[in-house]
C-alpha positions in Angstrom: -0.1 0.1 0.0 1.4 3.4 -0.7 1.7 6.2 1.7 -1.0 8.4 0.4 -3.3 5.1 0.6 -2.4 4.5 4.1 -3.4 8.1 5.1 -6.6 7.7 3.7 -7.4 4.9 5.7 -10.3 6.0 8.2 -8.9 5.9 12.2 -11.2 5.8 15.0 -10.0 7.2 18.5 -11.6 5.6 21.5 -10.4 5.2 24.9 -7.1 6.9 23.9 -6.5 3.9 21.5 -6.6 4.2 17.5 -8.5 1.7 15.2 -8.7 1.4 11.7 -12.4 1.7 11.0 -12.6 -1.0 8.2 -11.2 -3.8 10.4 -13.9 -3.4 13.0 -17.1 -5.6 13.1 -20.3 -4.6 12.1 -21.4 -4.3 15.3 -18.5 -2.0 16.4 -19.3 0.3 13.5 -22.7 0.5 14.6 -21.6 1.3 17.8 -19.5 4.2 16.5 -22.8 5.5 14.4 -24.9 5.4 17.7 -22.1 7.3 19.8 -22.0 9.9 17.1 -25.7 10.5 16.9 -25.7 10.8 20.7 -23.0 13.2 20.4 -24.8 15.4 17.9 -27.8 15.1 20.0 -26.3 16.2 22.9 -24.8 19.0 21.5 -28.2 20.4 19.7 -29.9 19.9 23.3 -27.1 21.8 25.0 -27.5 24.7 22.4 -31.5 24.6 23.0 -30.9 24.7 26.8 -28.5 28.0 26.1 -30.8 29.3 23.9 -33.8 28.8 26.7 -31.8 30.4 29.3 -30.9 33.5 27.3 -34.9 33.9 26.7 -35.5 33.4 30.3 -32.8 36.1 31.2 -34.6 38.4 28.7 -38.0 37.8 29.4 -37.0 38.3 33.4 -35.2 41.8 32.5 -38.8 42.9 30.7 -40.6 41.8 33.4 -38.5 43.8 36.0 -39.1 46.6 33.8 -42.7 46.5 33.5 -43.1 46.0 37.3 -40.8 48.8 38.6 -44.0 51.1 38.8 -46.1 48.4 40.6 -46.3 48.3 44.2 -45.8 44.7 45.5 -47.9 43.5 48.3 
């Protein structure tokens, strides 16, 4: 195999160890895909939580402004 062909082999890093992707079993490949989906979902939900927190802060600031002239009980 030429050097350029070896460089194109897909490697997977897991637990600080590298594996050649094509040498893995189909089950291991499916697990890798599952982990990638999990990571993508975690990032998406993390971003969603950040947006919700920003919205909550904005709404709280608007409410404070609206209540500044209202006497509390």
